[in-house]
Structure formats: C-alpha cells, structure tokens
C-alpha positions as CSV (number, residue, x, y, z in Angstrom):
1,M,24.4,-9.8,-18.8
2,G,24.8,-7.5,-21.6
3,K,24.1,-4.0,-21.5
4,G,20.9,-2.3,-20.9
5,F,19.1,-0.5,-23.6
6,T,15.4,0.5,-24.6
7,V,13.7,0.2,-27.6
8,W,11.5,3.5,-27.5
9,F,8.4,3.4,-30.0
10,T,6.8,6.5,-30.6
11,G,4.1,7.3,-33.1
12,L,0.3,7.9,-33.7
13,S,-2.3,5.7,-32.4
14,G,-3.1,2.8,-34.5
15,S,0.9,3.6,-36.6
16,G,2.0,0.0,-35.3
17,K,3.9,0.3,-32.2
18,T,2.8,-2.6,-30.3
19,A,2.5,-5.0,-33.2
20,I,6.0,-4.5,-34.2
21,S,7.3,-4.4,-30.5
22,K,5.9,-8.2,-30.0
23,F,8.4,-9.4,-32.9
24,V,11.1,-7.7,-31.3
25,E,10.6,-9.0,-28.1
26,K,10.6,-12.3,-29.4
27,E,14.3,-11.4,-30.9
28,I,15.4,-10.4,-27.4
29,L,14.3,-13.6,-25.6
30,K,15.8,-15.9,-28.3
31,Q,18.8,-14.3,-27.1
32,G,18.1,-15.8,-23.6
33,R,17.6,-12.4,-22.0
34,E,15.0,-11.1,-20.1
35,V,12.7,-8.1,-21.6
36,E,10.7,-5.8,-19.8
37,V,7.8,-4.4,-21.8
38,L,6.2,-0.9,-20.4
39,D,2.9,-0.3,-22.6
40,G,2.0,3.0,-22.1
41,D,-1.7,2.2,-21.6
42,V,-0.7,-0.4,-18.8
43,V,1.7,2.0,-17.2
44,R,-1.5,4.9,-17.2
45,T,-3.5,2.2,-15.5
46,H,-1.2,1.4,-12.7
47,I,1.5,4.0,-12.1
48,S,-0.1,7.2,-14.1
49,K,-3.5,6.4,-12.4
50,G,-5.2,9.8,-12.2
51,L,-3.5,11.6,-14.8
52,G,-5.4,13.1,-17.7
53,F,-4.3,14.1,-21.1
54,S,-3.3,17.8,-20.6
55,K,0.4,18.4,-21.9
56,E,1.4,18.3,-18.3
57,D,-0.3,15.3,-17.6
58,R,1.1,13.5,-20.6
59,D,4.7,14.6,-20.1
60,A,4.2,13.5,-16.6
61,H,3.3,9.9,-17.6
62,I,6.0,9.7,-20.3
63,S,8.7,10.8,-17.6
64,R,7.6,7.7,-15.4
65,L,7.8,5.5,-18.4
66,G,11.3,7.0,-18.9
67,W,12.4,6.8,-15.4
68,L,11.3,3.1,-15.0
69,A,13.3,2.4,-18.3
70,S,16.6,3.9,-16.8
71,R,16.2,1.8,-13.7
72,F,15.9,-1.5,-15.9
73,S,18.8,-0.2,-18.1
74,H,20.9,0.3,-15.0
75,Y,20.7,-3.1,-14.3
76,G,21.2,-4.3,-17.9
77,V,17.6,-5.4,-18.4
78,P,16.3,-4.7,-21.9
79,V,13.4,-2.4,-22.1
80,I,10.5,-1.9,-24.8
81,T,8.2,1.0,-24.5
82,A,5.0,1.5,-26.9
83,A,3.4,4.8,-26.2
84,I,2.5,7.7,-28.4
85,S,5.1,10.1,-26.5
86,P,4.2,13.0,-28.4
87,Y,6.5,15.7,-27.6
88,K,10.1,15.7,-28.4
89,D,11.2,17.6,-25.4
90,I,10.1,15.0,-23.0
91,R,11.3,12.0,-25.1
92,N,14.8,13.9,-25.1
93,N,14.4,14.1,-21.2
94,C,13.7,10.3,-21.0
95,R,16.9,9.8,-23.4
96,Q,18.7,11.7,-20.8
97,M,17.8,9.6,-17.9
98,I,18.1,6.1,-19.8
99,T,21.8,7.2,-20.9
100,S,22.7,8.8,-17.7
101,A,21.9,5.3,-16.1
102,G,24.3,3.6,-18.2
103,G,21.9,2.3,-21.0
104,I,21.2,3.1,-24.9
105,M,17.9,4.5,-26.2
106,V,17.0,3.2,-29.4
107,E,14.1,5.6,-30.9
108,V,11.7,3.9,-33.2
109,Y,9.4,6.3,-35.1
110,C,6.3,4.6,-36.4
111,E,5.2,6.9,-39.5
112,C,2.0,6.7,-40.8
113,D,-0.4,9.2,-42.7
114,L,-3.9,9.9,-41.4
115,D,-5.7,8.6,-44.1
116,T,-4.2,4.9,-43.6
117,L,-4.8,5.6,-39.7
118,V,-8.4,6.1,-40.1
119,K,-8.9,3.3,-42.3
120,R,-7.2,1.1,-39.9
121,D,-9.3,2.2,-36.7
122,V,-12.1,-0.2,-36.1
123,K,-13.3,1.8,-33.1
124,G,-13.7,4.9,-35.1
125,L,-12.0,7.1,-33.4
126,Y,-10.2,9.2,-35.4
127,K,-13.6,9.8,-37.2
128,K,-14.9,11.0,-33.9
129,A,-12.0,12.9,-33.4
130,I,-12.2,14.8,-36.8
131,A,-15.8,15.5,-36.0
132,G,-14.9,17.2,-32.8
133,E,-16.6,14.6,-30.6
134,I,-13.3,13.5,-28.9
135,K,-11.2,16.3,-27.5
136,N,-7.4,16.2,-27.3
137,F,-6.7,13.3,-29.6
138,T,-3.3,13.2,-30.8
139,G,-2.8,13.8,-34.5
140,V,-6.1,15.5,-34.7
141,S,-6.7,18.2,-32.2
142,D,-3.4,17.6,-30.4
143,P,0.0,17.9,-31.7
144,Y,2.4,15.4,-32.3
145,E,6.0,16.1,-32.9
146,A,7.6,13.8,-35.0
147,P,11.6,12.9,-34.0
148,D,14.1,14.9,-35.6
149,N,16.8,11.8,-35.8
150,P,15.2,8.6,-34.7
151,E,17.3,5.4,-34.8
152,V,14.9,3.9,-36.7
153,V,12.0,5.1,-39.1
154,C,9.3,2.5,-40.3
155,D,6.9,3.7,-42.7
156,T,4.1,1.4,-41.3
157,A,1.7,2.3,-44.1
158,K,4.2,0.9,-46.6
159,E,5.9,-2.0,-44.7
160,T,4.6,-4.7,-43.5
161,V,5.0,-5.5,-39.6
162,E,7.6,-8.1,-40.3
163,E,9.6,-5.7,-42.4
164,S,9.2,-2.5,-40.1
165,A,10.4,-5.4,-37.1
166,Q,13.4,-6.4,-39.2
167,K,14.7,-3.0,-39.5
168,V,14.5,-2.2,-35.5
169,I,16.3,-5.6,-35.0
170,D,18.8,-5.0,-37.8
171,K,19.4,-1.8,-35.6
172,L,20.0,-3.6,-32.2
173,Y,22.5,-5.7,-33.8
174,E,24.3,-2.9,-35.4
175,L,24.4,-1.0,-32.0
176,G,25.5,-4.0,-30.2
177,C,22.6,-4.4,-28.3
178,L,22.2,-7.9,-29.5
179,K,25.0,-10.4,-30.1
180,K,25.2,-12.5,-33.3
181,E,25.9,-16.1,-32.7
182,G,29.3,-16.8,-31.5
183,E,29.9,-13.3,-30.4
184,T,30.8,-12.6,-26.7
185,E,30.2,-9.5,-24.6
186,E,32.9,-6.6,-24.7
187,P,35.1,-6.7,-21.8
188,Y,34.6,-3.8,-19.3
189,S,36.3,-0.8,-19.9
190,E,38.8,0.6,-16.9
191,A,36.1,3.2,-16.1
192,E,33.7,0.3,-15.7
193,K,35.7,-1.6,-13.7
194,K,36.4,1.1,-11.3
195,E,32.8,2.0,-10.7
196,I,32.2,-1.9,-10.5
197,D,35.0,-1.9,-7.8
198,K,33.7,1.4,-6.2
199,R,30.2,0.1,-5.5
200,L,31.8,-3.5,-4.4
201,E,33.9,-1.5,-1.6
202,A,30.7,0.3,-0.5
203,L,29.1,-2.7,0.0
204,G,32.0,-4.1,2.0
205,Y,33.3,-6.8,-0.3
206,L,36.5,-5.1,-1.0
C-alpha cells in the first residue's frame, strides 16, 4: 500500500473540478489502488446536512471534508475532493489535518474567468446571481479566494479537460504519489518503523 494523498480540487462552480477529477480517478485506479472520491455536494447532503451557505457553515462543511480526507490519508487511501472551498484559511487548515495524518495534499486550482463560466452555465445560475436573484453565490455576491501556491493550476478556459487532468497526473508522479511501471515503494524510514512498532506493541503483538 502506498502513501495516502489527497488531490484537492478548488475553483468556482463550473470551472471543471468534477470533470478533471474523473480522469485523475481513472489513473489512480489503473495502478490497482482504491480511491475515495469526496464530492462536495454529496458530503453536504449526508454529513453536512442542515448547514447553510454563511461563511461559518461553509467553513464547517469544508472542515468536515478535510477531516474525512485526513482519516483516509492516515490509512494510505488516495482521496479526491471536488468542492468550491472558497476560503484560503480553511483550505490551509485542511492541509494541516491531512499532512499531520501522514498524507500529502495536492491542491489543484481550476482557474476560469467569469465570462466563460456564464457561457457554460446551462442552468443560468450565474446570470441569476448577477441579477441579484441568488444570494451568497460564490464568485458573484460571495468571495472566492484563489490559492497562493497551489501544486497545480489548470486554466480551464483554455485547456481541454484531458490537458488539465494530465497536468495533475504528472504532478502526482513527480511527487511520488503514483509510481511508474517497475518502480517499487520507498522503504520505511527509521521514524516510520518506530511508529509501526509502537502501534504493534500497543496492540499486544510485540
């Protein structure tokens, strides 16, 4: 089992997060690894049920995503999250949770200009938000804080979904999250060996 990692997609609604994540999911599965996909809307329906769209509620929702990702990372399971996650501070808190659990967070910023998002929006939500018919709409009447130093930036107004996905996949190989054919897992470090021995001893195996 490899090291746990979380591919954290962030960006405005319609910026391509979910579409790109599906290609990345396929690449991880091709390596014979399980992958947990934490879709923001699905988690909101089940685990964040009852939360609204105030900053406090949005932060609580994203924190729950981060905590779930950290638990999977702790056990070496790759995670993909696709959520707007508009605020820097809470994304940084999620990174802290994930790395503290022994995982790697790969932040992917799906950058897209508002004109393109409006053209893509078949439901007309952006137009309604611009007209004031929808309140607290991220990117229009509610702020979105772009990442300062994301691991990957996908310019989805100019790139195809496949091109953006390949940038993410290349970064996962670069960081060692995915292994090229013929590569083997890195041996445990001395610190990791001691931690494993400590856990085995607590369980009564040593």
